[in-house]
C-alpha positions as CSV (number, residue, x, y, z in Angstrom):
1,X,4.9,-3.9,-12.7
2,X,3.8,-7.2,-11.2
3,X,2.4,-6.4,-7.8
4,X,2.7,-8.9,-5.0
5,X,0.9,-8.2,-1.7
6,X,2.3,-9.6,1.5
7,X,-1.0,-11.0,2.9
8,X,-1.3,-12.1,6.5
9,X,-4.9,-13.2,6.6
10,X,-7.9,-14.2,4.4
11,X,-9.2,-10.6,4.5
12,X,-5.8,-9.3,3.4
13,X,-5.8,-11.8,0.5
14,X,-9.3,-10.9,-0.5
15,X,-8.5,-7.2,-0.5
16,X,-5.4,-7.9,-2.7
17,X,-7.6,-9.7,-5.2
18,X,-10.3,-7.1,-5.2
19,X,-7.7,-4.3,-5.7
20,X,-6.3,-6.1,-8.7
21,X,-3.0,-7.3,-7.4
22,X,-1.2,-10.0,-9.4
23,X,-0.1,-12.3,-6.6
24,X,0.0,-12.6,-2.8
25,X,2.8,-13.9,-0.6
26,X,0.7,-15.6,2.1
27,X,2.3,-15.7,5.6
28,X,1.5,-15.3,9.3
29,X,3.0,-13.1,12.0
30,X,4.3,-10.2,10.0
31,X,5.5,-8.7,13.2
32,X,8.4,-11.2,13.4
33,X,9.1,-11.1,9.7
34,X,6.6,-13.8,8.7
35,X,6.1,-17.5,9.4
36,X,4.3,-20.3,7.7
37,X,0.5,-19.8,7.4
38,X,-1.9,-22.4,8.6
39,X,-3.4,-25.2,6.5
40,X,-6.9,-23.8,7.2
41,X,-6.0,-20.4,5.8
42,X,-4.3,-21.8,2.7
43,X,-7.2,-24.1,2.0
44,X,-9.8,-21.3,2.4
45,X,-7.9,-19.0,0.1
46,X,-7.5,-21.6,-2.6
47,X,-11.1,-22.6,-2.4
48,X,-12.7,-19.1,-2.4
49,X,-10.2,-16.8,-4.1
50,X,-8.6,-16.9,-7.6
51,X,-5.5,-14.8,-7.0
52,X,-2.1,-16.4,-7.5
53,X,-0.6,-17.6,-4.2
54,X,3.0,-17.9,-3.2
55,X,3.4,-19.3,0.3
56,X,6.1,-18.2,2.8
57,X,7.6,-21.3,4.4
58,X,9.4,-20.4,7.6
59,X,8.8,-22.9,10.5
60,X,9.6,-20.3,13.2
61,X,10.8,-16.7,13.7
62,X,14.4,-15.9,14.3
63,X,17.2,-17.0,12.0
64,X,17.2,-19.1,8.9
65,X,19.5,-21.9,10.1
66,X,17.3,-25.0,10.6
67,X,17.6,-28.3,12.4
68,X,17.0,-31.5,10.6
69,X,13.5,-31.6,12.0
70,X,12.7,-28.0,10.9
71,X,14.0,-28.8,7.4
72,X,11.8,-31.8,7.2
73,X,8.8,-29.6,8.2
74,X,9.7,-27.3,5.3
75,X,9.7,-30.2,2.9
76,X,6.4,-31.4,4.2
77,X,4.9,-28.0,3.8
78,X,6.0,-27.8,0.2
79,X,4.2,-31.0,-0.5
80,X,1.1,-29.6,1.1
81,X,1.2,-26.4,-0.9
82,X,1.5,-28.5,-4.1
83,X,-1.5,-30.6,-3.1
84,X,-3.6,-27.5,-2.4
85,X,-2.8,-26.0,-5.8
86,X,-0.6,-23.0,-4.7
87,X,1.5,-21.4,-7.4
88,X,4.7,-20.6,-5.6
89,X,7.0,-21.3,-2.7
90,X,9.0,-18.6,-0.8
91,X,11.7,-20.1,1.4
92,X,15.5,-20.4,1.9
93,X,18.1,-21.8,4.2
94,X,21.4,-20.3,5.5
95,X,24.4,-21.9,7.2
96,X,25.3,-20.9,10.8
97,X,27.7,-18.2,9.3
98,X,24.8,-16.8,7.2
99,X,26.2,-18.0,3.9
100,X,23.7,-19.8,1.6
101,X,23.1,-23.4,2.5
102,X,23.4,-24.5,-1.1
103,X,22.5,-28.1,-0.7
104,X,19.4,-27.6,1.3
105,X,18.2,-24.7,-0.8
106,X,18.7,-26.8,-3.9
107,X,16.6,-29.5,-2.4
108,X,13.8,-27.1,-1.6
109,X,13.9,-25.7,-5.2
110,X,13.8,-29.1,-6.8
111,X,11.0,-30.3,-4.5
112,X,9.0,-27.2,-5.3
113,X,8.9,-27.8,-9.0
114,X,6.8,-27.1,-11.0
115,X,5.9,-24.2,-8.6
116,X,8.0,-21.1,-9.0
117,X,10.5,-20.5,-6.2
118,X,11.4,-17.2,-4.5
119,X,14.4,-17.0,-2.1
120,X,13.2,-14.7,0.7
121,X,14.9,-11.9,2.7
122,X,17.4,-14.3,4.2
123,X,19.4,-12.8,1.3
124,X,19.7,-9.6,3.3
125,X,21.8,-11.5,5.9
126,X,24.4,-13.1,3.6
127,X,28.0,-11.7,3.8
128,X,28.5,-11.8,0.0
129,X,25.4,-11.0,-1.9
130,X,26.9,-11.3,-5.3
131,X,28.3,-14.8,-4.7
132,X,24.9,-15.8,-3.3
133,X,23.1,-14.4,-6.3
134,X,25.3,-16.4,-8.6
135,X,24.6,-19.5,-6.5
136,X,20.8,-19.0,-6.6
137,X,20.9,-18.5,-10.4
138,X,22.8,-21.8,-10.8
139,X,20.3,-23.6,-8.6
140,X,17.4,-22.4,-10.8
141,X,15.8,-20.0,-8.3
142,X,13.1,-17.8,-10.0
143,X,13.3,-14.6,-8.0
144,X,14.7,-13.1,-4.8
145,X,12.8,-10.9,-2.4
146,X,15.2,-8.4,-0.9
147,X,15.5,-5.0,0.7
148,X,19.0,-4.5,-0.5
149,X,20.5,-5.6,2.8
150,X,18.9,-2.7,4.6
151,X,16.0,-2.5,7.0
152,X,13.9,-0.8,4.3
153,X,14.1,-1.2,0.5
154,X,14.3,2.5,-0.1
155,X,17.5,2.6,1.9
156,X,18.9,-0.3,-0.2
157,X,17.7,1.0,-3.5
158,X,21.2,1.5,-4.9
159,X,22.2,-2.1,-4.2
160,X,18.9,-3.3,-5.5
161,X,19.4,-1.4,-8.7
162,X,22.9,-2.9,-9.1
163,X,21.6,-6.4,-8.6
164,X,18.7,-5.8,-11.0
165,X,21.1,-4.5,-13.7
166,X,23.7,-7.2,-13.2
167,X,21.4,-10.3,-12.7
168,X,17.9,-9.2,-13.8
169,X,18.0,-11.2,-17.1
170,X,18.6,-14.4,-15.2
171,X,16.6,-14.0,-12.0
172,X,13.9,-11.5,-10.9
173,X,14.9,-9.0,-8.3
174,X,11.8,-8.1,-6.3
175,X,12.2,-5.2,-3.8
176,X,10.3,-5.5,-0.6
177,X,10.1,-3.9,2.9
178,X,8.7,-0.5,3.7
179,X,7.4,0.2,0.2
180,X,4.6,2.6,0.3
181,X,2.6,5.3,-1.6
182,X,5.4,7.8,-1.1
183,X,8.3,5.8,-2.5
184,X,6.9,3.1,-4.9
185,X,7.4,5.2,-8.0
186,X,11.2,5.3,-7.2
187,X,11.3,1.6,-7.8
188,X,9.4,1.8,-11.1
189,X,11.7,4.5,-12.2
190,X,14.7,2.2,-11.6
191,X,13.2,-0.4,-13.9
192,X,12.1,-3.1,-11.5
193,X,9.5,-5.5,-13.0
194,X,8.0,-6.7,-9.7
195,X,7.3,-5.1,-6.3
196,X,6.3,-6.5,-2.9
197,X,4.4,-4.6,-0.2
198,X,1.7,-5.2,2.5
199,X,-0.2,-1.9,2.4
200,X,-1.4,-2.8,5.8
201,X,-3.3,-0.7,8.3
202,X,-4.4,-1.5,11.9
203,X,-8.0,-2.4,12.2
204,X,-9.7,-2.0,15.6
205,X,-11.3,-5.2,16.7
206,X,-11.4,-5.1,20.5
207,X,-13.1,-2.7,22.9
208,X,-12.1,-4.1,26.2
209,X,-8.6,-3.7,27.6
210,X,-6.7,-7.1,27.5
211,X,-6.2,-8.4,31.0
212,X,-2.5,-9.2,30.2
213,X,-0.3,-8.7,27.2
214,X,1.0,-11.7,25.2
215,X,3.5,-9.5,23.3
216,X,5.2,-8.0,26.3
217,X,3.6,-4.7,25.3
218,X,5.3,-4.7,21.9
219,X,2.0,-4.8,20.0
220,X,-1.4,-3.1,20.2
221,X,-3.5,-6.2,21.0
222,X,-6.8,-4.3,20.4
223,X,-6.0,-4.2,16.6
224,X,-5.1,-6.5,13.8
225,X,-3.1,-5.6,10.7
226,X,-4.9,-5.9,7.4
227,X,-3.8,-5.1,3.9
228,X,-5.9,-2.1,3.0
229,X,-8.1,-2.3,-0.2
230,X,-7.9,1.4,-1.1
231,X,-4.2,1.8,-0.5
232,X,-3.5,-1.3,-2.7
233,X,-5.7,0.2,-5.4
234,X,-3.9,3.5,-5.3
235,X,-0.4,1.9,-5.4
236,X,-1.3,-0.4,-8.2
237,X,-2.7,2.4,-10.2
238,X,0.5,4.3,-9.8
239,X,2.7,1.6,-11.3
240,X,0.5,-0.1,-13.9
């Protein structure tokens, strides 16, 4: 299997490379589903690491229905990723009813060339996943990252398997969300060719108690989440 690590920092990206992963999806703010990483992070990774980099482009958290200004930002970020030598783009746009915004997604796919294009987990919101898959294939999308329209991929494994069997010759179905050491082999057994996970663990970085919380108490602000080298190694070993 091709192993893609969802990396939220330089350290996570470096650990993915050292563990032998094939590719990273670089993003920021995993706690809200991921947002576009910074220019500085992208540049440092492309200058100092050799691992293949796909970049999540999502100008904000929340939904996937973007204003004209936000869509323009997406296009500018694609151009930047191409200039920096990244290998792939991960993006997608939905209409207000959560159907695929065909024209805007087509524009992103065309602009991304020759980089490969992954349609992200916005697929898990669409009302008709089969219609959307057919649309993405027609648009020339290379792969979809999906949890099978469930919070975790293991819960959506039956739909994922169906999508892989029905469309896998035309587009790569890459399961992601909640994939860990306990369940990764289930996806290999179902015949998936690519897999996506973060293998992250909290790393303690702060001794003093923060004066106030900037997350409303939703996060432990004494720690940062980092993709763990040893966990990645074990997971890769189990599927290679």
